[in-house]
KEKE-3310 file (N, C-alpha, C; in steps of 0.2 Angstrom, whole numbers, plus 5000, padded with zeros to 4 digits):
npx = (5005:5003:5010:5000:4988:4989:4990:4977:4969:4973:4971:4982:4994:5002:5014:5016:5019:5031:5039:5038:5046:5059:5062:5064:5054:5043:5047:5044:5041:5046:5054:5051:5059:5056:5055:5044:5035:5031:5019:5018:5006:5012:5018:5007:5001:5010:5009:4996:4998:5007:4998:4988:4996:5000:4987:4985:4993:5007:5024:5032:5046:5045:5037:5043:5054:5047:5042:5053:5058:5065:5057:5044:5028:5014:5001:5000:5002:4990:4981:4984:4983:4969:4964:4968:4961:4948:4947:4949:4939:4928:4932:4929:4915:4911:4914:4906:4893:4894:4895:4883:4874:4879:4875:4861:4861:4864:4854:4844:4837:4841:4851:4867:4880:4895:4906:4901:4902:4914:4915:4922:4934:4950:4966:4975:4988:4990:4980:4986:4999:5009:5008:5013:5026:5030:5029:5037:5046:5055:5060:5053:5040:5043:5047:5035:5027:5032:5031:5017)
npy = (4994:5011:5027:5037:5030:5023:5034:5039:5028:5027:5039:5048:5060:5060:5067:5065:5052:5052:5058:5049:5039:5046:5048:5034:5027:5021:5014:5011:4995:4993:5004:5012:5013:5026:5033:5032:5026:5010:5002:4988:4975:4972:4984:4993:4987:4990:5004:5006:5002:5012:5024:5020:5020:5034:5039:5036:5044:5044:5049:5051:5047:5039:5029:5024:5018:5009:5000:4995:4988:4972:4965:4969:4965:4963:4959:4961:4974:4979:4975:4983:4996:4996:4996:5008:5017:5014:5017:5031:5034:5032:5042:5053:5051:5054:5067:5073:5070:5079:5091:5092:5092:5103:5113:5111:5116:5128:5134:5133:5122:5112:5108:5109:5102:5109:5099:5091:5098:5095:5082:5069:5075:5071:5072:5063:5050:5039:5024:5013:5014:5006:4994:4998:5001:4989:4982:4990:4996:5009:5020:5024:5026:5037:5046:5048:5053:5065:5071:5072)
npz = (5000:4996:5002:5002:5002:5014:5023:5022:5026:5039:5045:5047:5042:5026:5028:5041:5041:5034:5043:5054:5047:5045:5059:5062:5067:5061:5047:5030:5022:5009:4997:4983:4967:4961:4974:4980:4995:5001:5011:5021:5027:5040:5043:5043:5055:5065:5063:5068:5081:5085:5085:5095:5106:5106:5108:5120:5127:5126:5121:5104:5105:5117:5112:5101:5109:5116:5106:5100:5110:5116:5125:5121:5120:5110:5113:5126:5127:5120:5128:5140:5134:5131:5144:5148:5139:5142:5156:5154:5146:5156:5164:5157:5154:5167:5169:5159:5164:5176:5169:5163:5174:5180:5171:5173:5186:5185:5178:5188:5190:5197:5212:5216:5226:5233:5232:5222:5211:5206:5202:5193:5190:5190:5195:5198:5199:5185:5185:5180:5180:5188:5182:5168:5172:5175:5164:5154:5160:5171:5166:5154:5159:5167:5158:5151:5161:5163:5151:5152)
capx = (5000:5007:5009:4994:4983:4991:4988:4970:4966:4974:4969:4988:4995:5008:5019:5018:5022:5037:5041:5040:5052:5064:5064:5065:5048:5040:5050:5040:5045:5049:5054:5052:5064:5054:5055:5037:5035:5026:5018:5015:5002:5015:5019:5001:5000:5015:5006:4991:5001:5009:4993:4985:5000:4999:4981:4986:4998:5014:5028:5034:5051:5044:5034:5049:5058:5043:5041:5059:5061:5066:5052:5038:5023:5009:4995:5000:5001:4984:4976:4985:4979:4962:4963:4969:4956:4942:4949:4949:4931:4924:4933:4925:4908:4909:4914:4900:4888:4896:4894:4875:4871:4881:4870:4854:4861:4865:4847:4840:4832:4843:4856:4873:4884:4903:4909:4897:4904:4921:4915:4925:4941:4955:4973:4980:4992:4987:4980:4989:5006:5013:5008:5017:5032:5032:5031:5041:5053:5054:5063:5048:5034:5045:5047:5028:5024:5035:5027:5011)
capy = (5001:5017:5031:5040:5025:5022:5039:5040:5023:5027:5046:5052:5063:5057:5070:5061:5045:5053:5060:5042:5035:5050:5046:5028:5025:5017:5014:5007:4989:4995:5011:5010:5017:5033:5036:5030:5022:5005:4999:4981:4974:4972:4990:4995:4984:4995:5011:5005:5002:5019:5028:5018:5022:5041:5041:5034:5050:5043:5053:5047:5044:5033:5023:5020:5014:5003:4995:4992:4984:4966:4962:4971:4960:4966:4958:4965:4982:4980:4975:4989:5002:4995:4998:5016:5020:5013:5023:5039:5035:5033:5049:5058:5051:5057:5074:5076:5070:5084:5096:5092:5094:5111:5117:5112:5119:5136:5135:5133:5116:5107:5111:5105:5104:5110:5092:5088:5101:5092:5075:5067:5078:5067:5073:5058:5046:5034:5018:5008:5015:5000:4989:5000:5000:4981:4979:4993:5000:5015:5026:5025:5028:5043:5050:5049:5057:5071:5073:5074)
capz = (5000:4995:5008:5002:5004:5022:5027:5021:5030:5047:5047:5048:5035:5023:5031:5048:5039:5033:5049:5057:5045:5047:5066:5063:5071:5056:5040:5025:5020:5003:4994:4975:4963:4961:4980:4984:5000:5001:5018:5021:5033:5046:5044:5046:5062:5068:5064:5073:5089:5087:5086:5100:5111:5106:5111:5128:5130:5126:5116:5099:5108:5121:5108:5098:5113:5118:5101:5099:5115:5115:5128:5119:5119:5107:5115:5133:5125:5118:5135:5143:5130:5131:5151:5149:5136:5146:5162:5151:5145:5162:5167:5152:5155:5173:5168:5155:5169:5179:5165:5162:5181:5182:5167:5176:5192:5182:5176:5194:5189:5202:5217:5216:5231:5230:5230:5216:5204:5204:5201:5187:5189:5193:5193:5203:5194:5181:5189:5177:5180:5191:5176:5163:5174:5175:5157:5150:5164:5175:5161:5149:5162:5169:5152:5150:5166:5162:5145:5153)
cpx = (5004:5006:5003:4988:4984:4989:4980:4967:4967:4973:4976:4989:5001:5014:5021:5021:5029:5042:5043:5045:5058:5067:5065:5060:5045:5043:5045:5044:5048:5049:5056:5057:5063:5053:5049:5038:5029:5026:5015:5009:5006:5016:5013:4999:5004:5012:5000:4993:5003:5003:4990:4989:5000:4992:4981:4991:5005:5017:5030:5040:5050:5041:5039:5053:5053:5043:5047:5062:5061:5059:5045:5034:5016:5003:4994:4999:4994:4980:4978:4982:4972:4960:4963:4963:4949:4942:4947:4941:4927:4925:4929:4918:4906:4909:4908:4894:4888:4894:4887:4872:4873:4876:4863:4855:4861:4858:4842:4835:4835:4849:4861:4877:4892:4906:4907:4900:4911:4921:4918:4932:4945:4962:4978:4984:4988:4986:4984:4997:5011:5014:5013:5024:5035:5033:5036:5047:5051:5055:5056:5042:5036:5044:5039:5025:5026:5032:5020:5010)
cpy = (5006:5022:5035:5036:5024:5028:5040:5035:5025:5034:5051:5055:5060:5061:5067:5055:5046:5054:5054:5039:5039:5049:5038:5024:5019:5018:5008:5000:4989:5002:5009:5015:5024:5036:5035:5025:5016:5002:4992:4981:4974:4980:4994:4993:4989:5002:5011:5006:5009:5023:5026:5021:5031:5043:5040:5039:5048:5047:5048:5043:5038:5027:5020:5016:5008:4998:4991:4988:4976:4962:4964:4965:4963:4965:4961:4972:4983:4980:4981:4995:5002:4998:5005:5019:5019:5016:5029:5039:5035:5040:5054:5058:5055:5065:5077:5076:5077:5090:5097:5094:5101:5114:5117:5116:5127:5138:5135:5127:5110:5111:5106:5107:5105:5104:5090:5092:5099:5085:5073:5070:5074:5068:5069:5054:5041:5028:5012:5009:5009:4995:4991:5000:4993:4979:4983:4997:5007:5021:5028:5028:5036:5048:5053:5054:5064:5075:5076:5079)
cpz = (5000:5002:5008:5005:5012:5025:5027:5025:5037:5049:5049:5041:5033:5026:5038:5046:5038:5038:5053:5054:5047:5054:5067:5067:5067:5049:5036:5024:5014:5001:4987:4973:4962:4968:4984:4989:5000:5008:5017:5027:5039:5048:5047:5053:5067:5069:5068:5081:5091:5089:5092:5107:5111:5109:5119:5131:5130:5119:5110:5101:5112:5117:5104:5102:5115:5113:5099:5104:5114:5119:5127:5118:5116:5110:5122:5131:5123:5124:5139:5140:5131:5139:5152:5145:5139:5152:5159:5149:5150:5165:5162:5153:5161:5173:5164:5159:5173:5176:5164:5169:5183:5177:5170:5183:5190:5181:5182:5194:5195:5206:5217:5222:5229:5228:5223:5210:5202:5202:5193:5186:5193:5190:5197:5197:5190:5184:5186:5177:5183:5185:5170:5165:5173:5168:5152:5153:5167:5170:5157:5153:5165:5164:5150:5155:5165:5157:5147:5157)
residu = (MET:ASN:ALA:LYS:ASP:ALA:ALA:LYS:ILE:SER:GLY:VAL:SER:VAL:ARG:ALA:LEU:HIS:HIS:TYR:ASP:ALA:ILE:SER:LEU:LEU:SER:PRO:SER:ARG:THR:LEU:GLU:ASN:GLY:TYR:ARG:GLU:TYR:SER:ASP:ASP:ASP:MET:ASP:ARG:LEU:GLN:GLN:ILE:LEU:LEU:PHE:LYS:GLU:CYS:GLY:PHE:SER:LEU:ALA:GLN:ILE:LYS:GLU:LEU:LEU:ASN:SER:PRO:CYS:PHE:ASP:ARG:GLU:LYS:ALA:PHE:ASP:LEU:GLN:ARG:LYS:LEU:LEU:LEU:HIS:GLU:ASN:ARG:ARG:ILE:GLU:SER:MET:LEU:GLU:THR:LEU:GLU:LYS:SER:VAL:GLN:ASN:MET:LYS:GLY:LYS:MET:LYS:MET:GLY:ILE:LYS:ASP:LYS:PHE:GLN:GLY:PHE:ASP:PHE:THR:ASN:ASN:PRO:TYR:GLU:ASP:GLU:SER:ARG:ARG:LEU:TRP:GLY:ASP:LYS:VAL:VAL:GLU:GLN:GLY:ASN:ALA:HIS:ILE)
# end
């Protein structure tokens, strides 16, 4: 699959794909004589993993380190990413509920307590940080925390 098609399917720009290649995060399996890049199914699997890690808040440098680690396990990564995204989904749903209640409170249709106004706001550490440390090491997690 060429870069244009890979970009269209994945939602990233061709420029992003070129950047990923330049930083050795995702290199196409084949580059044709005319300079066109060809991405294999394995390349697209790696791109999916990159985008999932990005959605979970990892930097490109961290993602590169994770994916290049000899102990990287794709199935374990999917499991952790699922947990992180479900946690984020619950947090967002709670904040949306607080927002709706706040609108109702503002309109005088209900009364909110002070504590209720902050339901869903959670600035504590990620509940899956220990699992991330076990899977990929302290350095990657510390870089992620610093990035966030």
